[in-house]
N, C-alpha and C positions, 0 to 999 in steps of 0.2 A: 031031954037034952039039957045039958048044963048051960049056965050063962056064958061060960068061956067058949064053949063050942059055938053057941049062937053068935057071939061077937066075931069069932074067926070067920064064920060063914058070911056075915055082913061085910067084914073087911075084904074078904076075897071077892065078893060081888062088886063092891065099890072099886077095887083094883081092876077087875075085869072091865067094868064100865069105863073107867078113866083110860085104861090101856086101849080099849076099842076106839074111844073117841080120839085119842092121840094118833092111833094108826090111821083112822079115817081122815083126820085133818092133814096128816103128813103125806099120805099116799094119794088121796083123792081130791081134797079141797084146796090145799095150799099150792100144788102145781098149777091148777087152773088160775088161781089168784096171781101167782108169780108170773104166769104167762101173760095175763092181762096187764100186769105192771110193766113187764118188758115191752109189750106192744105200745103201751102209753109212753114209755121212755123213748122208744124209737120214733114215735110220732112227734114228740116234743123236740127231739134232736133234728128231725127233718124240717120242722117248722123254724127252728133256730137257724139252720143252714140256709133255708129259704130267705129268712129275714136278713141274714148276713150278706147273701148274694144280692138281694134287692138294694141293700145299703151301698154295696160296692158299685152296682150298676148306676145307682143314683149319683154317686160321686163322680164316676166316669162321664155320665151324661151331663152333669153340671160343668165339668171341665170343658167338654166338647162344646157345650152351649156358650160358655164364656169365650172360648176361642173364636167361635163363629160370630158372636156379637162384636168382639174386638176387631175381627177382620171386616165386618160390615161397617163398623164405625170408622175404620181406617181407609175406606175406599176413597180414591182421589180422582177418578175419572168423572168428568162433567159431561152429561148427555143433554144437549139442548132439545127443547120440544119441537122446534122448527128448524129445518135445514134445506137449502136448495143447492143445485149444482154449481152455481157461481161461488157460493161460500166454500164448497169442497175444492174447486179448482184453485181458488185463491189460496187456500190452506196448503195445497200441494206445491203451487208455484213458489210460495215463500221459502220452501225448504229444498228447492231444486234449482237455484239460480246459478250455482257455480259447480264445477267439477264434472259436467256432463257435456258430451258432444251433441247428443240429441236426447230429448225426453218427451215422449209422446203419450198423451192422456186421452182415453176414450171413456165416456160415461156409458156404462152398460144398462143402468136403470135402477129402480128402487124395489127393495124387497120388504114386505110388511109381515110381521108376526103379531101374536097376541100380546107380546111383552115389549117389543121394540121394532124399529124400522132401520134399514140401512141403505145407503147409497153405495153402489158397486162401480168401481173404476178399473179398467185394464190399462196398465202402464208398461211401456216398452221403451228401450233406448240403450245407450252405451255410455260409459263414463268410467272414472277412476273408482277402484274398489273402495278406497277410504271415503270418497264422497257418497257412494251408494250406502255404505255402512252407516254413515252419519245420518243420511236421510231416513233410513229404516229405524234407526235408534230414536230419532226425534219423533217420528210418526207414532211409534208404539209406546213411548214413555212420556209423552206430553200429557197435559191434563185433558185435552180433547180425546174422545174415545174413537181412535182409528185402529185398524188391524190390517196387517199384511198377510196375504195368503198366496199359495201356489207360486212361490218364488223359484225361478229358474235362472241359473247363471252359466255363462259360457265365456271362456277366455278369448281375447282378441288383441292382437298386436298391431299397432298402427305406426307408420313412419310419418313423422311430421317435421316441418322445417323450424329450426330454432330461430326465434325472432331476433336474438342478439347476434349470433354467429352466422346465421344463414345456412348452417349445416343440417343434414337430416339427423333426427334423433328418434330412438325407439320409445313409444308410449305403450306401456302395458295397461290395458283397459279390460273391462268386462261388458259383455252384452247381456242384458237382463230382461226378464218378463215377469210380471207379478200382478196380483189383484189387490186392491186396497178397498176396505170397507169402512164407511163413516157411519157411526151409530147416532140415532136421534129418536125422539118421540118415545122414550122409555116410560115405564109405569112410574107412578108417584113413589119416590123413595129410592129408585134405582140409581139416580145420579148422586154424585157426592154433594153434600149440603154446602151451601154458600156460606152460611153463618152458623155459629155454634147453637144458636137458639131458634134457627129458622130452617127446619128440616124440609119445608115445602117450597122453598124459594127457587128451586130449580125450574118451577113452572114459568118463572119470569125471565129465564136466561135467554139472551140473544144468541143467534148462531155464532159458532167459533169464538165465543167470548171468554173461554176458560183462561186464556193468557192474561186477561184484564181483571180477573177476580183476585180478591185479597185472600188467598188461600195459603195455609202453611206449606213450607217446602217439603218435598218428598225426600227422606233420608237417602243419601247416596249409596249406602251399603245394601239397600234393597233393590237397587237397579243394576242392570248389567253394565259391563265396562263401556264407557262412552267412546273409546277408541279401540280399534281392532288390535289384538296382540301381534298378529302376523298377517301378511297378505298372502293367501294361499295361491293366488294367481301369478305372483311375482316369482320368476325363476330363482332357485337357490344358487345356481352357478351361471354366470353370464357368459355369453360367447365373446363379448368385447368388454374391456375394462372401461368404466365411465371416463369421459374426458375431464381434464383439470380445469373445470369451469371457472373456479375462483382463484386460479393462479397460485395455488398453495405450494409450499416447498416440497420438492420431490427428493426424499431422503436417499433414494437409490442412485440418483445422479449427482447429488450435492456431496460435498466433502465436509467432514467435521473439523473445524478450525481450532476451537478452544472450548473450555468449560469455565464460565465465570459466574460466581455467586449462585451456583446451583442450576444455571441455565446453560444450554448448549448453543454455541455460536457456529453457524454453518456458513460456508462460502457458497453463494448461489449466484451463478453467472458473474456479474461484476459487482455484486453487493454482498453484505453480510446480514444474516437473519438470526436473531436470538429467540430461542424457544425453550419453554419449561415443560415439566411433566403435565400432561393433559392438553397441551396445545395441539391444534389440528395440523396435520400435514396432508399431502395428497394421498388419498385412499386410507387414511388412518389418523393416528395420533402418537405423540411421544409418551412412552409408558415408564421409562427408567433412565435415570441419569446418575452416574457414579463418578465424581471428580477424581477420587484417588486411583481408580482403575482406568480413568480416561475412557469410559464406556457409556454409550447412549444406545437405547433400544427403542425402536418404533414398531408398533403393531399395525399391520396393513390388512385391509379387506380387498383382495384382488378378485372382484367379481364373484364373491361367495367363498373364496379360498383364503383362509386366515394365515398370514405369514408374519414372522418377526424378523426385522432387519437390525443387525448389530453394527454399530459404527464405533471405531476406536480412534484415538488421537495418534497421529503419526509423529512421535517424538523420539529423541535419541536415547541411548542406553543410560547415559549419565542422568538424564531427567527421570527415567523410570526407577533408578536406584533410590531416589528420594521417597518413592511410594511403595517399592517392592520389598522382597524379603532379603535381597543381598544388601550388604553394608559396606561402606567405604572405610578403609583402614585409616585411623587417625594419624596425623603427621607426627613424626618423632621429635621430641624436644631437643633443642640445640643447647650446647654448653655456653 
């Protein structure tokens, strides 16, 4: 065999070996390695996603913790360590002196838990709705930790004699029943701190002493309205119109006499009364005055029915021409 043939055979063998190795690596070895790399990539992505989720949870937990700490530091209720029934009765009596026909208080007893203790009182009575609303508002929003529960209300109308006129008048009141709980003896730190640097000073508080502490005021925007927006027990439409207690001008019986300097002058009985926009009259107020039209409007609340009364000046046609659309012909010049 010649040298050329020998070289060809060697080259063919080398090519076969290289091709076989490449086929083996491509078909058998590399897919396994690629699969291992893909699994490793998936695992890395899962770990990255887990880390991202943990970081997000950490951020959320941090915000929740900050809010909880802020609320805890903003607590304003003072819980004394000691309290007796005389202290609670005195606290209730100070807030129920006016606006009630009767106000009966019965001490039901003391309840103790592992975190705090409470005095329970049963209160019944009747009074004006606004007075009852004020009592509950002061009890639940003062520094002392009191709570109203099981409140029940019932409308009641009473006829009473007017001390001034001697006539009978209708008093719209409510009959109520409720429980009031007074908290005391809380765990250390449960009460609002007395001083900025003395978080344990609540142990030295005397009963019902919250009003005497030098504490920052509670912002008004975090408290409910101090006055009721509406009395749900007061009838929207009355059977009888309220009497003219303050002897105000009755625009429906008075006559409009004149309008001077933007104010309306009425003839009332044997006298004259001058009123402007916003001035009160019987059952309402003056809402509109127009001197050029000789017009005055009053808005009245007739027991829940709103009405507007228009009064006009009684003047002659010649006087109206000076303010109206018609014009007087000018006099002809004389020679």
